[in-house]
C-alpha positions in Angstrom: -130.6 -8.3 11.1 -131.8 -11.6 12.5 -130.1 -15.0 12.8 -131.6 -17.7 10.5 -132.4 -20.7 12.6 -131.4 -23.2 9.9 -127.7 -22.5 10.3 -125.7 -23.8 13.2 -122.7 -22.0 14.6 -120.5 -24.9 13.3 -121.9 -24.2 9.8 -121.2 -20.5 10.3 -117.7 -21.1 11.3 -117.2 -23.4 8.3 -118.6 -20.6 6.1 -116.2 -18.1 7.7 -113.3 -20.4 6.9 -114.5 -20.7 3.3 -114.7 -16.9 3.1 -111.1 -16.6 4.2 -109.9 -19.5 1.9 -111.8 -17.8 -1.1 -109.9 -14.6 -0.7 -112.6 -12.8 1.2 -110.5 -11.7 4.0 -108.1 -9.8 1.8 -110.7 -8.7 -0.8 -113.5 -7.5 1.5 -112.8 -7.3 5.2 -110.1 -4.5 5.1 -112.7 -2.3 3.4 -114.7 -2.4 6.7 -112.4 0.1 8.4 -113.7 2.8 6.1 -117.3 2.5 7.4 -116.8 3.3 11.1 -118.0 6.9 10.5 -118.9 9.0 7.5 -116.1 11.3 6.3 -116.6 14.9 6.7 -118.1 16.6 3.8 -117.1 20.2 3.1 -119.5 22.8 1.6 -116.6 25.1 0.9 -115.1 23.3 -2.1 -116.8 24.4 -5.2 -117.2 22.0 -8.1 -115.4 18.7 -8.6 -111.7 18.1 -8.8 -109.5 15.0 -8.8 -105.8 14.1 -9.0 -104.6 10.8 -10.3 -101.3 9.5 -8.9 -99.6 7.3 -11.6 -96.6 5.3 -10.0 -93.9 4.0 -12.3 -92.5 1.3 -10.0 -88.9 0.5 -10.1 -87.3 3.8 -10.9 -88.0 5.2 -14.4 -84.9 6.1 -16.6 -86.7 9.4 -17.3 -83.6 11.0 -19.0 -84.5 8.7 -21.9 -88.1 9.9 -21.7 -87.2 13.6 -22.4 -84.0 14.0 -24.4 -82.0 17.2 -25.1 -82.0 17.8 -28.8 -79.9 21.0 -29.3 -76.8 19.8 -31.1 -74.2 20.5 -28.3 -76.4 19.3 -25.5 -77.4 16.1 -27.4 -73.7 15.4 -28.0 -73.1 15.6 -24.3 -76.0 13.3 -23.6 -74.9 10.7 -26.2 -71.4 10.7 -24.7 -72.7 10.2 -21.2 -75.1 7.4 -22.3 -72.2 5.5 -23.9 -73.1 6.3 -27.4 -76.1 5.9 -29.6 -77.9 2.6 -29.2 -76.4 0.2 -31.8 -77.9 -3.1 -30.6 -76.0 -3.4 -27.3 -77.4 -2.1 -24.0 -74.0 -0.4 -23.2 -75.0 2.4 -25.5 -78.3 3.9 -24.4 -78.5 7.2 -26.3 -81.3 8.0 -28.6 -80.7 10.0 -31.8 -82.0 13.5 -32.0 -84.8 14.5 -34.4 -83.6 16.3 -37.6 -80.1 15.1 -37.2 -78.0 12.8 -39.4 -79.5 9.4 -40.3 -79.1 7.4 -37.1 -76.5 4.6 -37.1 -78.1 2.8 -34.3 -81.3 0.7 -34.1 -83.5 3.2 -32.4 -85.6 5.8 -34.3 -84.9 9.4 -33.4 -86.6 11.3 -30.6 -89.9 12.9 -31.3 -89.5 16.7 -31.6 -91.8 18.9 -29.4 -92.8 22.5 -30.1 -91.2 25.5 -28.4 -88.4 23.7 -26.5 -85.0 22.1 -27.3 -86.1 18.6 -26.2 -87.7 15.5 -27.7 -89.7 12.7 -26.4 -88.7 9.0 -26.4 -89.8 7.6 -29.9 -92.2 5.2 -28.1 -94.3 8.1 -26.7 -96.1 9.6 -29.6 -99.2 10.2 -27.5 -97.3 12.1 -24.7 -95.6 14.2 -27.4 -98.9 15.1 -28.9 -100.3 16.0 -25.4 -97.4 18.3 -24.8 -97.7 20.1 -28.2 -101.4 20.6 -27.3 -100.5 22.2 -23.9 -102.1 19.3 -22.1 -98.9 17.9 -20.6 -96.2 19.6 -18.7 -92.8 18.2 -17.4 -91.0 18.6 -14.2 -87.3 18.5 -14.8 -84.9 17.0 -12.3 -87.3 16.5 -9.4 -86.8 14.3 -6.5 -86.9 14.0 -2.6 -85.0 16.7 -0.8 -84.9 17.9 2.8 -83.2 21.1 1.8 -81.2 22.4 -1.1 -78.0 20.3 -1.7 -75.1 20.4 -4.1 -71.9 18.3 -4.5 -70.1 20.6 -2.3 -72.6 20.6 0.5 -73.7 16.9 0.2 -72.0 15.9 3.4 -73.0 18.8 5.6 -76.6 19.3 4.9 -79.6 17.3 5.6 -80.4 14.8 2.9 -83.1 12.1 2.4 -82.5 8.8 4.3 -81.5 5.7 2.4 -80.8 7.2 -1.0 -81.1 4.7 -3.9 -83.4 2.4 -1.8 -86.6 1.4 -3.7 -88.8 1.2 -0.6 -87.5 4.2 1.2 -87.5 6.6 -1.8 -91.1 5.5 -2.8 -92.2 6.2 0.7 -90.6 9.7 0.6 -92.7 10.5 -2.5 -95.8 9.1 -0.6 -95.5 10.9 2.7 -94.7 14.4 1.7 -91.5 14.9 3.6 -87.9 13.6 2.9 -86.9 13.8 6.5 -88.0 10.3 7.6 -89.8 7.2 6.2 -91.4 6.5 9.6 -94.4 8.8 9.1 -97.5 6.7 8.9 -99.7 9.0 6.8 -99.3 10.1 3.1 -99.7 13.6 1.7 -102.7 12.7 -0.4 -104.5 11.2 2.6 -103.7 14.2 4.7 -104.8 16.5 1.9 -108.1 14.8 1.6 -108.6 15.2 5.4 -107.6 18.9 5.5 -110.0 19.6 2.7 -112.9 17.8 4.2 -113.2 15.9 1.0 -116.4 13.7 0.7 -119.4 12.7 -1.2 -123.1 11.9 -1.0 -122.2 8.3 -0.7 -121.8 7.7 3.0 -118.6 5.9 4.0 -116.8 6.2 0.7 -113.3 7.4 1.1 -112.1 10.3 -1.1 -109.0 8.3 -1.6 -109.5 5.4 -4.1 -106.9 2.9 -5.2 -107.0 0.7 -8.3 -103.6 -0.7 -7.4 -103.7 -2.0 -3.8 -102.4 -0.4 -0.7 -100.3 2.7 -0.6 -99.2 4.9 2.2 -99.8 7.8 -0.1 -103.6 7.5 0.6 -103.5 7.2 4.3 -104.6 10.2 6.3 -106.7 11.6 9.1 -109.9 13.9 8.6 -110.6 17.1 10.3 -112.1 15.5 13.5 -109.4 12.8 13.8 -111.0 9.9 12.1 -108.7 7.7 9.9 -108.8 7.9 6.1 -107.8 4.8 4.2 -108.0 4.0 0.5 -111.2 2.4 -0.9 -109.7 -0.3 -3.1 -111.3 -1.3 -6.4 -110.5 -3.8 -9.1 -110.5 -3.2 -12.9 -113.8 -5.0 -13.5 -116.2 -3.0 -15.6 -119.2 -4.3 -13.8 -118.2 -5.3 -10.2 -115.1 -3.3 -9.2 -116.1 -2.9 -5.6 -115.4 -6.0 -3.3 -118.7 -7.8 -2.6 -119.7 -11.3 -1.6 -119.6 -12.6 -5.2 -116.7 -15.0 -4.3 -118.4 -17.0 -1.7 -120.7 -20.0 -1.6 -123.6 -21.0 0.7 -122.9 -23.8 3.3 -125.2 -26.8 3.0 -125.6 -28.5 6.4 -126.9 -31.7 4.9 -124.0 -32.3 2.6 -121.4 -30.4 4.6 -120.3 -28.5 1.5 -120.9 -25.2 -0.3 -123.3 -24.8 -3.1 -123.9 -22.1 -5.8 -127.2 -21.1 -7.3 -126.5 -19.1 -10.5 -129.9 -17.3 -10.2 -129.4 -15.9 -6.7 -126.0 -16.7 -5.5 -125.2 -13.1 -4.4 -128.3 -13.1 -2.2 -127.3 -16.5 -0.8 -123.8 -15.3 0.1 -125.0 -12.2 1.7 -127.4 -14.2 3.9 -124.6 -16.4 4.9 -122.4 -13.5 5.8 -125.2 -11.7 7.6 -125.9 -14.9 9.6 -122.2 -15.0 10.7 -122.3 -11.4 11.8 -125.8 -11.8 13.4 -124.4 -14.6 15.5 -121.5 -12.5 16.6 -123.9 -9.6 17.5 -125.9 -11.9 19.7 -122.7 -13.1 21.5 -121.0 -9.8 21.8 -123.6 -7.3 22.6 -123.0 -3.6 21.7 -119.7 -4.3 20.0 -121.1 -7.1 17.9 -124.1 -5.0 16.8 -121.8 -2.1 15.7 -119.8 -4.6 13.7 -122.9 -5.9 12.1 -123.9 -2.4 11.1 -120.5 -1.7 9.7 -120.6 -4.9 7.7 -124.1 -4.0 6.3 -123.1 -0.5 5.2 -119.9 -2.0 3.5 -122.0 -4.4 1.6 -124.4 -1.6 0.6 -121.6 0.6 -0.3 -120.1 -1.9 -2.7 -123.4 -2.7 -4.2 -124.2 1.0 -4.8 -120.7 1.5 -6.5 -121.0 -1.6 -8.7 -124.6 -0.6 -9.8 -123.4 3.0 -10.6 -120.3 1.8 -12.6 -122.4 -0.8 -14.5 -125.2 1.6 -15.3 -123.4 5.0 -15.7 -119.7 4.3 -16.1 -119.5 3.6 -19.8 -116.4 4.4 -21.8 -117.3 7.1 -24.4 -118.1 5.8 -27.9 -115.0 5.8 -30.2 -112.5 5.6 -27.3 -110.7 2.4 -26.5 -108.4 2.0 -23.6 -105.5 -0.4 -24.3 -105.9 -3.8 -22.7 -102.8 -3.4 -20.5 -102.2 -3.2 -16.8 -102.2 0.6 -16.7 -104.8 0.9 -19.4 -107.3 -1.2 -17.4 -106.6 0.8 -14.3 -107.0 4.1 -15.8 -110.2 3.0 -17.5 -111.5 2.2 -14.1 -110.5 5.6 -12.8 -112.4 7.1 -15.6 -115.5 5.1 -14.8 -115.3 6.2 -11.1 -114.8 9.9 -12.1 -117.8 9.7 -14.4 -120.2 8.5 -11.6 -118.6 10.7 -9.0 -119.0 14.2 -10.6 -121.9 16.3 -9.5 -125.1 14.9 -10.8 -123.7 11.3 -10.5 -124.6 8.7 -8.0 -121.6 9.6 -5.8 -121.7 13.4 -6.1 -118.2 14.0 -4.8 -116.3 17.3 -4.4 -112.7 16.0 -4.3 -111.1 12.7 -5.0 -107.6 11.3 -5.2 -106.9 8.1 -7.2 -103.9 5.8 -7.2 -102.7 3.6 -10.1 -99.5 1.8 -10.6 -97.4 -0.1 -13.2 -94.1 -1.7 -12.7 -91.0 -3.0 -14.6 -88.9 0.1 -14.4 -86.0 -1.4 -12.4 -84.1 -1.8 -15.6 -80.7 -3.1 -14.3 -80.8 -5.3 -17.4 -82.7 -5.6 -20.6 -83.3 -1.8 -20.8 -83.2 -1.8 -24.6 -83.2 -5.5 -25.7 -81.2 -6.2 -28.9 -83.4 -5.8 -31.9 -86.5 -5.2 -29.8 -86.8 -1.5 -29.7 -90.4 -1.6 -28.5 -89.6 -4.0 -25.7 -87.8 -3.3 -22.4 -88.0 0.3 -21.2 -89.4 1.4 -24.7 -92.3 -0.9 -24.3 -93.1 0.3 -20.7 -93.1 3.9 -21.9 -95.3 3.1 -24.9 -97.9 1.4 -22.8 -98.1 4.4 -20.4 -98.3 6.9 -23.3 -101.1 5.0 -25.0 -103.1 4.6 -21.8 -102.6 8.2 -20.7 -103.9 9.5 -24.0 -107.0 7.3 -23.9 -107.6 8.6 -20.4 -107.4 12.2 -21.4 -109.6 11.8 -24.5 -112.3 10.0 -22.4 -112.2 12.9 -19.9 -112.6 15.5 -22.6 -115.5 13.5 -24.2 -117.6 14.1 -21.0 -116.2 17.6 -20.3 -114.1 16.6 -17.3 -110.8 17.3 -18.8 -110.4 20.6 -16.8 -111.3 19.0 -13.5 -108.7 16.2 -13.3 -104.9 16.3 -13.2 -102.8 13.1 -13.6 -99.2 13.1 -12.5 -96.4 10.5 -12.7 -94.0 9.7 -9.9 -91.2 7.1 -9.6 -88.9 6.4 -6.6 -85.8 7.9 -8.5 -84.3 8.4 -11.8 -81.4 6.1 -12.9 -77.7 6.3 -13.7 -77.0 8.0 -17.0 -74.2 5.6 -17.9 -74.8 1.8 -18.4 -73.8 -0.9 -16.1 -73.2 -3.1 -19.1 -76.8 -4.3 -19.7 -79.0 -1.5 -18.3 -78.9 1.2 -15.6 -78.7 1.5 -11.9 -80.4 3.6 -9.1 -80.2 7.3 -9.3 -81.8 10.3 -7.7 -83.4 13.2 -9.6 -85.6 12.4 -12.5 -88.3 13.9 -14.9 -92.1 13.5 -14.2 -95.1 14.7 -16.1 -98.5 16.2 -15.4 -101.5 15.8 -17.7 -104.7 17.7 -17.7 -106.7 20.5 -19.4 -104.7 23.4 -20.7 -105.3 27.0 -21.7 -105.7 27.1 -25.4 -108.4 25.5 -27.5 -107.0 22.5 -29.4 -109.9 21.6 -31.5 -109.0 24.0 -34.3 -105.9 25.1 -36.1 -102.6 23.4 -36.8 -102.8 21.6 -40.1 -102.0 17.9 -39.7 -102.0 18.4 -35.8 -104.2 16.0 -33.7 -107.4 17.2 -32.2 -109.3 16.1 -29.2 -113.1 16.2 -29.4 -114.7 18.0 -26.4 -111.5 19.8 -25.4 -112.7 23.5 -25.0 -109.5 24.9 -23.4 -109.5 27.1 -20.3 -107.9 24.4 -18.2 -105.5 24.7 -15.3 -102.2 23.7 -16.9 -99.8 26.4 -18.1 -98.1 24.6 -20.9 -97.6 25.0 -24.5 -100.4 27.3 -25.9 -101.2 25.7 -29.2 -103.8 28.3 -30.1 -101.3 31.2 -29.7 -98.3 29.1 -30.7 -96.4 30.3 -27.7 -94.7 29.0 -24.6 -93.4 25.6 -23.5 -94.2 23.2 -20.9 -90.8 22.1 -19.3 -90.6 23.4 -15.8 -87.5 23.5 -13.6 -83.9 23.0 -14.8 -83.0 20.3 -17.2 -79.3 19.8 -16.2 -76.3 19.3 -18.6 -76.1 15.5 -19.1 -72.4 15.2 -18.3 -71.0 12.5 -15.8 -69.6 13.7 -12.6 -70.6 17.4 -13.4 -70.2 20.3 -11.1 -71.8 23.7 -11.8 -69.7 26.7 -12.9 -70.4 30.3 -13.9 -70.5 29.5 -17.7 -73.6 27.2 -17.4 -76.8 29.1 -18.3 -79.4 29.2 -15.5 -81.9 26.8 -17.3 -79.1 24.1 -17.5 -77.7 24.1 -13.9 -77.5 21.0 -12.0 -75.0 18.6 -10.6 -74.4 14.9 -10.7 -72.0 12.1 -9.4 -69.8 9.9 -11.3 -72.4 7.7 -12.9 -74.9 10.5 -13.6 -77.0 10.4 -10.4 -78.5 13.9 -10.6 -79.0 15.9 -7.4 -82.6 17.2 -7.7 -83.1 20.9 -8.3 -86.9 20.6 -7.6 -88.3 19.0 -4.6 -91.1 16.4 -4.7 -92.8 18.6 -2.0 -92.9 21.6 -4.3 -94.4 19.7 -7.2 -97.0 17.9 -5.0 -97.8 21.1 -3.0 -98.7 22.6 -6.3 -101.3 19.9 -7.0 -102.5 20.3 -3.3 -103.1 24.0 -3.9 -105.0 23.3 -7.0 -107.3 20.9 -5.1 -108.1 23.7 -2.7 -105.6 23.5 0.1 -104.9 27.0 1.3 -101.4 28.3 1.5 -101.5 28.5 5.3 -102.1 24.8 5.6 -99.4 23.7 3.2 -96.8 23.1 6.1 -99.2 20.8 7.8 -99.2 18.4 4.8 -95.6 19.2 3.6 -93.5 19.9 6.7 -90.4 20.8 4.8 -92.1 23.2 2.3 -90.2 26.2 3.5 -86.8 24.6 3.6 -86.3 25.2 -0.1 -86.0 29.0 0.2 -82.8 28.4 2.3 -79.9 29.8 0.6 -82.0 31.6 -2.0 -79.9 34.3 -3.7 -76.6 32.8 -2.5 -73.8 31.5 -4.7 -74.2 27.9 -5.4 -77.9 27.6 -4.8 -79.2 25.5 -7.8 -82.8 25.2 -6.8 -85.1 26.0 -9.7 -87.8 27.4 -7.4 -87.3 28.8 -4.0 -91.0 29.2 -3.2 -93.5 26.6 -2.1 -95.0 25.8 -5.4 -94.0 25.3 -9.1 -95.9 27.8 -11.4 -97.4 25.1 -13.9 -101.0 25.5 -12.7 -103.0 28.7 -13.1 -104.5 30.4 -10.1 -102.3 29.0 -7.3 
């Protein structure tokens, strides 16, 4: 790299100032920390696998995502929710399918096969994926240090800052509920332990379409940092490049743009700035210049691959929503990352996010049943279905698992206009399942390209057996304490407003995904330090944990 003699240092400093003013510092320079060294590539990870982390920001009221539909359990739920919705947000209950004609404004829940539950009426697509065995649910899951009940709440370890948005989000991200001070996330640590990598030198195995997240921060096997590679939702230039910057004109003192070759002009400008630093700072400057050059080349390679090979399959349209556009970009990156593609990765972890779930008010706006919380769920449902259909169309549906998480559930009863912060909630996992769904089931949806044989152990549509609700869906009764008459599948406790104490730990759910990605059982405690705490009190009276092992059995082969 040489310094063009036509540019003075003053011009270069002006160019640098323009770069920062144009958003270059935030859009490009942070990516440079990924290029200091190539991440380790492991030869011991067969094939390609990816997980997609879908964050529902604000605290999803997930007990209105999955609704008990057995008559007695639904009556308890309706009472706790303040009655069926009748046009006022003090009554948040949703009618059950097959019951009497609802007197409220909301349509009834969507019945699902093989289980006494129904999906929110806005989530037709999630319901269909469940019935096909392509979606499973984790009931009453949340951050835990060790098993806790109402009786032991004050004398056992519990997560810090319960009901705090930031703290509870970070506990989901870091893989331990003991402290929020940990600087790394479980997904970043997982990538490092696996030696995840690709043929594209310098590309992190952790990729975010939604900005920074501690979830994706880690360290590789030789101590080098792992940070997220950040992408936009652009279908042609998703990786940050120099397309935002102009060329300084020393004659006019301004910046010019040439439509025919502006990318080349801007790269020359940036190279000149770095070359000048190289000449002034010796070895350090030369290394910085090499890192910058590799970063630019990396972005250009990714942008070219996405533009040329990252097409959405014919007949599939992602919804033009925040989450729809993010998942479309994840699909494009997966398509060019699988073996045979430009990137040729072995393991990848993606992060997407959508907000609005902090529904202290406006949860079910009057006469707008597909606005508020309903509308948020509908957008997620539609986007997730498009994502799964696109994966199946290219034969990647058994290689990718998408899971939801949200900092906490919400109170069951209303505050008068919505709900407040809770604790345990319900999450879902989507991916390839066991049975073939392209045949059978008159009137049932089919998904072209889905051949079955996937990792999820959910509803088996082909055999018409099983269900996909894991853990304990608790009795929805305010201020509830367990007693001997409660069936095991319905055990769980909550406080006065319906803040449920989790009976499944986030660590157990996420450790199951880590094992599927290839992390061996012996290394689980290195990523999830509390993973063996949940066997405490196993077999003793009052233990309400749904699982006392390290993992949840919703994935085959772990």
